[in-house]
C-alpha positions in Angstrom: 111.9 82.3 92.3 113.7 82.4 95.6 112.3 84.4 98.7 114.4 85.1 101.7 112.8 85.9 104.9 111.9 89.2 106.8 110.2 92.3 105.7 112.2 94.1 102.9 113.4 97.6 103.8 113.1 98.9 100.2 112.3 97.9 96.6 116.0 97.0 95.8 115.8 94.4 98.6 112.5 93.2 97.6 113.4 92.5 94.0 116.6 91.0 95.0 114.8 88.1 96.4 113.8 87.0 92.9 115.3 85.5 89.7 116.5 87.9 86.9 113.4 87.2 84.8 111.1 88.0 87.6 113.1 91.2 88.5 112.8 92.3 85.0 108.9 92.0 85.1 109.0 93.9 88.5 111.2 96.6 87.2 109.0 96.9 84.0 105.9 97.3 86.4 107.6 99.8 88.8 108.7 101.9 85.8 105.2 102.1 84.3 104.0 103.1 87.8 106.6 105.8 88.1 105.8 107.2 84.6 102.0 107.4 85.3 102.3 108.8 88.8 105.8 110.6 89.0 104.5 112.5 92.1 104.0 109.3 94.0 106.4 108.2 96.6 107.8 104.6 96.7 107.4 102.6 99.9 107.0 98.9 101.2 103.7 98.2 102.6 102.4 94.8 103.6 106.0 93.6 102.7 105.1 94.6 99.1 106.4 97.6 96.8 103.9 100.1 96.8 103.4 103.6 95.7 102.0 106.2 98.2 100.2 109.6 97.0 98.4 112.2 99.2 98.8 110.1 102.4 97.4 106.9 101.2 98.5 103.8 99.2 98.0 104.4 95.2 98.9 100.8 94.1 100.8 97.8 95.3 102.6 95.0 93.2 104.2 91.8 94.0 105.8 88.7 92.6 104.5 85.2 93.2 105.3 81.6 91.8 103.4 82.0 88.4 102.2 85.7 88.2 102.8 89.3 89.1 100.2 90.6 91.2 99.0 94.1 90.8 96.8 95.7 93.4 95.1 99.1 92.4 92.2 98.6 94.6 88.6 97.8 93.8 87.9 100.9 92.0 90.8 100.5 89.8 89.6 97.0 88.9 86.0 97.9 88.3 86.8 100.8 86.0 88.9 98.6 83.7 87.0 95.4 84.2 86.5 94.8 80.4 90.2 95.3 79.6 91.1 93.0 82.7 88.8 90.3 81.4 91.8 88.2 79.9 93.5 88.0 83.3 92.4 86.4 86.6 91.3 89.2 88.8 89.3 89.6 92.0 87.8 92.8 93.6 90.9 94.6 94.1 93.7 92.7 92.3 94.8 91.3 89.1 97.2 88.4 88.2 99.6 89.0 85.1 101.1 85.6 84.2 104.8 85.5 84.3 105.3 83.9 80.9 103.3 86.6 79.2 104.3 90.4 78.5 102.9 92.6 81.0 100.1 95.1 79.7 102.2 98.3 80.4 99.8 100.7 78.7 96.8 99.3 80.8 98.8 99.4 84.0 99.7 103.2 83.2 96.1 103.9 82.6 94.9 102.3 85.8 97.5 104.1 87.8 96.4 107.4 86.3 92.9 106.6 87.1 93.9 106.0 90.7 95.7 109.3 90.8 92.8 111.1 89.7 90.7 109.6 92.5 93.4 110.7 95.1 
């Protein structure tokens, strides 16, 4: 996985910094978020892809060396704590290993939960 400096201006620039296999995972996650929250606007926040809804960030996601980080906030993690148990997670984030399929259905349900919160 290669990163090139500076804040990306959009998703394409962000994703273009990574290898094809990582880009595929990022694209899968992005598509799941879009399907779960079609009214959300895509943006870059904290140098990561994010989706904004009603003036606030709904979720962020990012590629790391060994995982894809998904950041739905503390409420999104707490509401799905049992289902997220197989993954390393913290108060507002979860790590999906890059060598395993993404739990797309779970991601969609978390995003839909966050939409209802907004």
